[in-house]
C-alpha positions, 0 to 999 in steps of 0.5 A, spaced: 744 677 387 752 678 388 755 684 389 758 687 384 765 687 383 769 693 384 773 695 377 781 693 380 785 700 380 788 703 373 795 703 373 798 710 373 804 711 367 809 715 367 808 714 359 802 718 359 805 725 363 801 731 360 801 738 364 796 740 369 791 745 364 792 752 370 797 756 372 796 757 380 798 765 382 796 764 389 793 760 394 789 763 401 787 757 406 783 759 412 782 754 418 777 753 423 779 747 426 775 742 431 776 735 432 770 732 429 767 738 423 775 743 421 772 748 416 777 749 410 776 755 406 780 756 399 781 761 395 785 760 389 787 764 383 789 761 376 790 762 368 790 757 363 797 754 363 800 755 354 803 749 355 797 745 356 793 742 351 788 739 356 783 745 359 779 740 364 779 743 370 779 737 375 780 738 382 781 733 387 778 730 394 778 724 397 773 724 404 771 731 403 764 735 405 763 740 400 759 746 403 760 752 398 763 753 391 765 759 386 768 761 380 769 768 380 765 770 386 758 766 383 756 759 386 757 753 382 755 746 383 761 742 380 760 735 378 762 731 385 766 724 384 769 720 389 776 722 387 775 729 386 770 735 382 770 737 375 767 744 373 766 749 367 771 755 368 773 761 364 778 761 358 780 766 362 784 768 368 779 767 375 778 766 382 776 759 385 773 759 392 771 753 396 768 751 404 770 744 405 769 740 413 773 735 414 774 730 420 781 730 423 779 725 429 776 720 425 783 720 420 786 713 422 790 713 416 794 720 418 794 722 411 792 729 410 789 733 416 788 728 423 790 728 430 795 725 434 793 726 442 789 732 442 795 736 437 792 737 429 798 734 424 798 734 416 802 729 413 800 731 405 806 727 402 804 723 397 797 724 396 794 727 402 793 734 401 786 732 397 784 729 403 784 736 406 781 740 401 780 741 392 786 742 389 790 739 384 794 735 388 800 734 383 808 735 385 808 739 378 803 745 381 806 750 384 804 756 388 806 761 394 801 760 401 798 764 405 795 761 411 790 762 417 789 758 422 784 759 427 783 755 434 784 757 441 791 752 442 797 756 444 801 754 438 799 755 430 804 753 425 805 753 418 809 754 412 814 760 410 814 766 415 810 768 421 805 774 418 801 774 426 798 770 430 795 764 426 798 767 420 803 765 415 805 766 408 810 762 404 813 766 399 816 760 395 812 756 390 810 749 392 806 744 390 800 741 395 804 736 398 810 740 401 804 744 406 804 743 412 799 745 419 801 744 426 796 746 432 796 744 439 800 745 446 807 745 445 813 749 448 819 751 443 826 749 444 829 755 441 835 758 437 838 762 432 842 761 425 846 766 422 847 764 415 853 765 410 851 771 408 849 774 414 841 773 415 838 771 421 834 765 423 830 763 428 831 756 429 825 752 433 824 744 435 816 744 438 815 738 442 809 736 447 811 739 455 816 735 458 819 733 453 823 740 451 830 738 455 830 732 448 832 736 444 839 739 445 842 734 439 836 735 434 838 742 435 845 742 435 845 737 428 840 741 425 846 747 425 850 743 423 846 741 417 846 749 415 853 751 416 855 743 412 849 745 407 853 752 406 860 750 405 858 743 401 853 745 396 853 753 397 845 753 399 843 758 404 836 758 408 831 762 405 826 764 410 826 767 417 824 761 421 825 753 420 821 750 425 821 742 427 815 739 430 816 733 433 809 727 432 807 722 436 804 718 431 806 718 425 807 714 419 814 716 417 820 718 419 820 725 418 817 731 412 820 735 409 815 740 409 818 748 406 820 751 414 815 746 417 818 739 418 814 735 421 817 729 425 817 723 428 818 724 434 823 718 436 827 721 431 827 728 435 827 727 442 834 724 445 837 724 453 843 719 455 837 716 459 833 714 454 837 714 448 842 709 445 847 711 440 844 708 435 839 713 436 843 720 437 846 717 431 839 717 427 837 723 429 843 727 426 842 723 420 834 725 419 834 733 421 840 732 416 835 729 410 829 733 412 834 740 412 838 738 404 830 737 402 830 745 403 833 745 395 833 738 393 826 737 394 822 743 396 826 749 391 827 744 386 821 739 386 820 733 382 815 734 376 811 728 378 811 722 383 816 717 377 821 722 378 821 721 386 829 719 386 830 726 384 828 728 390 830 723 395 836 718 392 839 725 391 838 728 398 839 721 401 846 722 398 847 728 401 845 726 408 850 720 408 856 725 405 854 729 412 854 722 416 861 721 413 863 727 415 861 728 422 863 720 423 867 715 420 866 715 413 869 707 413 863 706 419 859 710 415 860 706 408 859 700 411 852 702 415 850 704 408 852 698 404 849 693 411 842 697 409 843 697 401 844 689 401 838 688 407 833 691 403 834 694 396 838 687 394 833 683 396 827 688 393 831 687 386 831 680 388 824 678 388 816 681 386 817 687 388 823 690 384 822 696 380 826 701 377 829 706 381 825 711 376 818 706 375 814 706 369 807 706 372 805 705 380 798 703 383 799 706 389 804 711 390 805 710 398 808 703 395 814 706 392 818 710 397 822 704 397 830 703 398 831 702 391 828 709 390 832 711 396 837 707 398 839 705 391 837 712 388 843 714 392 848 709 390 846 712 383 848 719 384 855 717 388 856 714 382 855 719 378 860 723 383 865 717 382 865 718 374 866 725 374 870 727 380 868 732 385 869 738 381 865 736 376 860 733 380 860 740 384 859 744 378 853 740 375 850 740 382 851 748 382 848 749 374 842 745 376 841 749 383 841 756 378 837 753 372 831 750 375 830 753 381 823 754 383 821 748 377 818 741 378 824 738 374 826 730 371 831 725 371 833 728 364 833 735 367 837 732 372 843 729 367 843 733 362 846 739 366 852 734 368 852 733 360 854 740 360 859 742 365 862 734 363 861 734 355 860 728 356 854 723 354 850 720 360 846 716 356 848 710 358 849 711 365 842 713 365 840 706 364 841 705 372 834 709 372 831 706 367 833 698 368 831 694 375 835 689 378 842 689 381 848 688 377 853 681 378 860 683 376 863 678 375 871 678 376 877 673 374 885 674 373 891 669 370 898 671 367 898 670 360 905 670 356 907 678 358 903 680 362 898 679 368 890 680 366 883 681 369 877 680 366 870 683 368 864 681 366 857 684 367 850 681 367 844 684 369 838 679 372 831 679 369 826 682 373 819 683 372 817 687 366 823 686 364 826 679 361 833 683 357 837 688 359 842 692 356 850 693 359 851 698 365 856 703 366 859 701 372 865 704 376 869 699 378 874 702 384 880 696 385 888 695 387 892 689 386 895 686 392 900 680 392 905 677 398 902 682 403 903 688 399 900 693 394 903 692 388 897 696 383 895 702 387 887 704 387 885 705 380 879 707 377 876 702 371 869 704 367 866 697 365 861 700 359 861 692 356 859 687 358 865 684 358 873 688 359 880 685 361 885 689 363 892 688 362 898 690 366 906 688 364 910 683 367 915 687 367 911 693 371 911 688 377 914 684 382 915 677 382 908 675 383 907 669 388 899 670 388 895 675 386 889 677 390 885 683 387 881 687 392 875 689 387 870 695 388 874 698 393 869 704 397 863 699 394 864 703 388 858 701 385 851 697 388 853 690 384 853 683 387 861 681 386 863 674 384 871 674 385 873 667 386 878 668 391 881 663 396 879 663 403 887 665 405 886 670 400 880 674 404 884 672 410 890 677 408 886 682 404 883 682 412 890 684 415 893 687 408 887 692 405 888 700 405 881 700 403 877 699 409 871 697 406 874 692 402 878 690 409 872 688 412 868 685 405 874 680 405 872 678 413 865 678 411 865 674 405 869 669 409 865 669 415 859 668 410 863 662 407 864 659 413 857 659 416 854 656 410 859 651 411 857 651 418 851 650 415 852 644 409 855 640 415 862 643 417 862 644 424 868 648 425 871 656 425 877 656 421 882 658 426 885 662 421 878 666 421 879 666 428 886 669 429 885 675 423 879 676 428 883 677 434 888 681 429 882 686 428 879 686 434 887 688 437 888 694 431 889 700 436 889 703 430 882 702 426 876 706 428 874 701 435 866 701 431 869 698 425 873 693 430 866 692 432 863 691 425 869 686 424 866 681 429 858 682 426 856 676 424 852 677 417 844 676 419 840 670 418 837 674 412 843 674 409 845 667 410 838 665 407 840 668 400 847 665 401 844 658 402 840 660 395 846 662 391 850 657 393 845 652 391 841 650 398 834 651 399 835 656 407 833 652 413 831 658 418 832 653 424 839 650 421 841 657 419 839 660 426 842 654 429 848 654 426 850 662 426 848 662 434 854 655 434 859 660 430 857 665 435 859 661 441 865 658 438 868 666 437 865 667 444 869 662 448 876 661 444 877 669 444 873 670 451 880 672 453 882 678 449 874 680 448 875 681 456 881 685 455 878 689 450 871 691 454 876 692 459 880 697 455 874 701 452 871 702 459 869 709 460 873 715 461 868 721 462 862 723 462 857 720 457 857 724 450 854 722 444 860 724 440 862 719 435 869 717 438 865 715 445 859 712 441 865 708 438 868 705 445 861 704 447 860 699 440 865 696 441 865 695 448 859 693 448 860 688 442 865 685 447 860 684 451 855 680 447 860 675 446 863 675 453 856 673 455 855 667 450 861 665 453 861 666 461 854 667 463 849 672 464 853 675 471 857 681 467 851 683 463 848 683 469 852 688 472 853 692 466 845 693 466 845 695 473 851 700 472 849 703 466 848 710 466 846 711 459 841 707 455 845 704 450 850 700 455 843 699 459 840 696 452 846 693 450 845 689 457 838 688 456 839 684 449 844 680 451 842 677 457 835 677 453 839 672 448 841 667 454 834 667 457 833 671 463 827 670 467 827 677 472 830 682 465 823 684 462 819 685 468 826 689 470 826 693 464 818 695 463 818 697 471 824 702 469 821 704 463 814 703 462 812 711 462 817 712 456 813 711 450 820 711 446 824 707 450 818 702 450 818 700 444 825 698 444 822 693 449 817 691 444 822 690 439 827 686 442 823 681 447 821 678 440 827 679 437 832 676 440 826 670 443 828 663 441 825 660 434 819 655 438 817 662 442 818 668 438 810 668 435 807 666 442 811 671 445 809 677 440 802 675 441 802 676 448 804 683 447 799 685 443 796 684 449 799 688 454 796 694 455 801 698 452 801 696 445 797 699 441 797 697 435 795 704 432 801 708 433 806 706 427 812 706 431 809 701 437 805 695 432 812 696 427 817 695 433 812 688 435 812 686 428 819 688 425 822 684 432 819 678 429 819 679 420 826 682 421 830 681 426 828 673 428 827 670 421 827 663 424 820 664 429 817 668 423 818 662 419 817 657 423 815 651 420 808 651 423 806 657 420 803 661 426 809 666 424 805 667 417 798 667 420 800 672 426 802 677 421 796 676 416 792 678 421 795 684 423 795 686 416 788 684 414 785 689 422 791 695 421 789 696 413 782 697 415 786 704 419 792 705 416 793 703 409 800 705 408 803 701 414 800 695 413 803 695 406 810 697 407 809 691 414 806 686 409 814 686 405 816 681 410 813 676 405 817 678 399 822 673 399 817 668 399 820 663 393 826 662 396 824 657 401 821 650 402 815 648 399 812 647 405 813 654 407 812 656 400 804 654 401 803 656 407 805 664 405 801 663 399 796 662 402 796 667 407 797 672 401 790 669 398 788 670 405 789 677 405 788 678 398 781 676 399 780 680 405 773 685 405 775 692 403 782 691 401 786 698 400 789 700 394 795 700 398 795 692 400 792 690 395 797 692 390 803 690 394 800 682 395 798 683 387 806 684 385 808 679 392 804 673 388 807 674 381 804 669 377 800 665 382 795 671 383 
């Protein structure tokens, strides 16, 4: 007899939301920690929810051994299932008590309570608390928690304020996903902060002994974040202590648990010798992000997981504002857009496209996506652009005042802005409910007595949404002619399929050739189709007063050059080379901005550009063309690269601050080009003389690119005992490998004694080095890259489904390639789908990517 096929997981739907049948007044948890047999006692006071029609008492629970259960002190025998328990309860207030046993040591999925190198740690978002004890594990059930921890470990932490050794009380009602517990042999890097109203706060960053000297920058970032949130949003911290813990084994970047933020150690630990400028910037941004969640996510949370963007998109926007204030606003904006295009536009264009607020899901962990986070942040930015800074701030204040302590929806958020602005935002709400990246087309002409500019919008069909309604798109624009700005920066709200703007010729100077600067500051997350000539783009590279569009003009000119090279035009236009040199020499520009002007589009970006140009992308040709163009730029501009390399030499000791980091960015960009043009001598000297990881890793990358035979062994010999630095070593060897060698190198590295595939950081470093950073290697015509990834996804899925599911998105663009590669990828998707005991996480992702071929 054949084994029965388990039923397919059923989707959860936004339309089916109903409130939980009971409210909770207090939660008391008692933990007796043991690596394999932790006991958790819970005492929870429930009362009927007057707003609920369904009074079924169901508590979520997974992988728990129930020891006892009581209702109002009387033993009961609940009905147990694989997903929880159900019991008959009074139609009146009552107290639920339970004791369960769990095995943290066996918890390799890193959800719930688990162990990381002898330290107990939790991760409860989105649905990890149900692996700790029986509870209504949903974000709209909020309660104050009191936690007691019994262990012989020296540091015992939980949410809220300390009440004694191992005893914590969090007075602010919170959902279970914000619960946290940490216990281990830890040391603290400590400081203090005084809020604007004079309340003292103890600050601690808890790390393993030996890492305490790598916490100073994270602490500084935390204090700057706290002061910034008071100044810009009027939000003060609300407990007597704020704790951060660095954990080596963590599925995410960090987690905003109330008063006890748990961080992936790579986003806390930094010293000049071991962390790059990019690492410092990430630490600054992520510390800010998790702290800002204290109000946008914790004090006000989301009613259900469909509203995830309400906390994540809003908080990403806030951390982007913070980073723009701490660093170069123009460089930060360009970086945010590069990330959006690389991750979210790609998501929107394929089978994984979904709304900023999804309408259904099978596994909520699969919706922690670029659409929810990065596009969600762009939606908040558009709201601020449309309403203006003052009304945006007033709307935020009303939201905080009205909904403090509540679990809210997108409708609650938008209603606050409708009220303060007196505007109907129902059309704007389509940014939350319609998937896909709108295409904004522009055309212009001189007509009779006017200069006209016509804007059109089109929202392409996406899975489940074939027809779309017009969006409300804020478009910032200006007009240039003969090197002069003839119409200054103007905000236009495109709310219909087409709009024509008119400027009387009598109000303009005599026109030669107008070059519109459209979508300044990237005022909306759309694809712009504007028929600028190549020469007009070069002119905007020099003339545009908007730094984003100045960069964008150069980027589009470079993309066109590379696509033409791929099509057979094997040269770089002299005008582009000249304009790159003009920007490189311009001392009025931030050095980091000048470095961005020199950066070529990625191979993945060029693959999409080929699709847009009607060409089936060939990864080998793209790789060869990009390398050839880089070499042409390097040799043509070598003298200026050398001048700038020398001019950006350090003039003092290392500091991670933005001005110094910008100089190093430009200097190391020049080094990369000079290594291509002149060989490895300069990069070897740079490596040998490096006093910080930023310079050393730049030289290491440059030497790997030109095939230095000894540099990988030298780097390993120096850094093999530093786990975070070695993550870079694993990634860069694969990302800088020649396409034919990438998979063999990756396979060899999986056999290296330091490759711990159960550590998410190490696994992601190696796999992303191939799938994201070396597309020509991943898409090798043999299909070896596809087989390699599929083998590892099947293996990792058995221990950590979240990590496997997120890494599987490397396959999401499979339909853009040739028939042979499509067949190879589809075969691997089918092999993964047929794997025994496939998790819900990975299974949903594979089914969505297979689409109609499933």
